[in-house]
C-alpha positions in Angstrom: 123.1 91.0 94.3 120.2 90.7 91.8 117.9 87.7 91.7 117.7 87.6 87.9 118.8 89.5 84.7 116.8 89.4 81.5 116.7 91.0 78.1 113.6 93.0 77.1 112.7 93.4 73.5 109.6 93.7 71.3 109.5 89.8 71.3 110.3 89.3 75.0 108.4 90.8 77.9 109.7 88.9 80.9 107.6 88.2 84.0 109.5 89.7 87.0 107.2 88.4 89.8 104.0 86.4 90.1 102.5 85.4 93.4 99.4 85.2 95.6 100.7 88.1 97.8 101.7 91.6 96.7 105.5 91.8 96.7 107.9 94.7 96.4 110.5 94.3 93.7 113.5 96.5 92.9 114.2 96.7 89.2 117.1 98.4 87.4 117.5 99.1 83.7 121.0 98.6 82.3 119.9 100.1 78.9 120.3 101.0 76.2 116.5 101.2 75.6 113.7 102.3 77.9 111.4 99.8 79.6 108.1 100.0 81.4 107.3 97.8 84.4 103.6 96.9 84.5 102.0 95.6 87.6 98.6 94.0 88.4 97.0 93.5 91.8 93.7 92.0 90.8 92.6 89.1 88.6 94.0 90.0 85.3 91.8 87.6 83.4 89.1 90.3 83.4 91.2 93.1 81.9 94.5 93.8 80.2 95.3 97.3 81.6 97.9 97.2 84.4 97.2 98.8 87.8 100.8 100.2 87.8 102.9 101.4 84.9 106.4 102.8 85.7 108.8 104.0 83.0 112.4 102.9 83.5 115.1 104.8 81.6 118.6 103.4 81.3 120.4 103.5 84.6 117.1 104.0 86.6 116.2 101.9 89.6 112.6 101.7 90.9 110.7 99.7 93.4 107.3 98.3 92.3 104.7 96.5 94.4 102.1 94.1 92.8 101.0 90.5 92.6 102.1 90.2 88.9 104.8 92.3 87.3 106.0 92.2 83.7 108.6 94.3 81.9 107.8 95.8 78.5 110.1 97.6 76.0 108.9 101.2 75.8 111.5 102.6 73.3 114.7 101.4 71.6 115.4 98.0 70.1 116.2 96.3 73.4 117.4 96.7 77.0 118.6 94.6 79.9 116.9 94.6 83.3 117.8 93.1 86.6 115.5 92.6 89.6 115.5 91.6 93.3 112.4 90.6 95.3 112.5 92.6 98.5 109.6 91.0 100.3 105.9 90.2 100.3 103.0 90.2 102.6 103.6 86.7 104.0 
């Protein structure tokens, strides 16, 4: 079972996880567009570039580990993603 499901579009880049500890999160893209999952492990106030960037095509499932994760539409007009937090360092 997934913890949450959200649309991703050019106007909506949902935060998937945010915490003090690094967590592993499983993310699936239901399509039809392609998403990217961005992750930051350090203080992001100093820079905008993510530490991790993973492309997620329709039907793909990936596990990303970071302190802050956000989904971003890479191509297409929209897509739907679902995610589940697998665990963190606590």
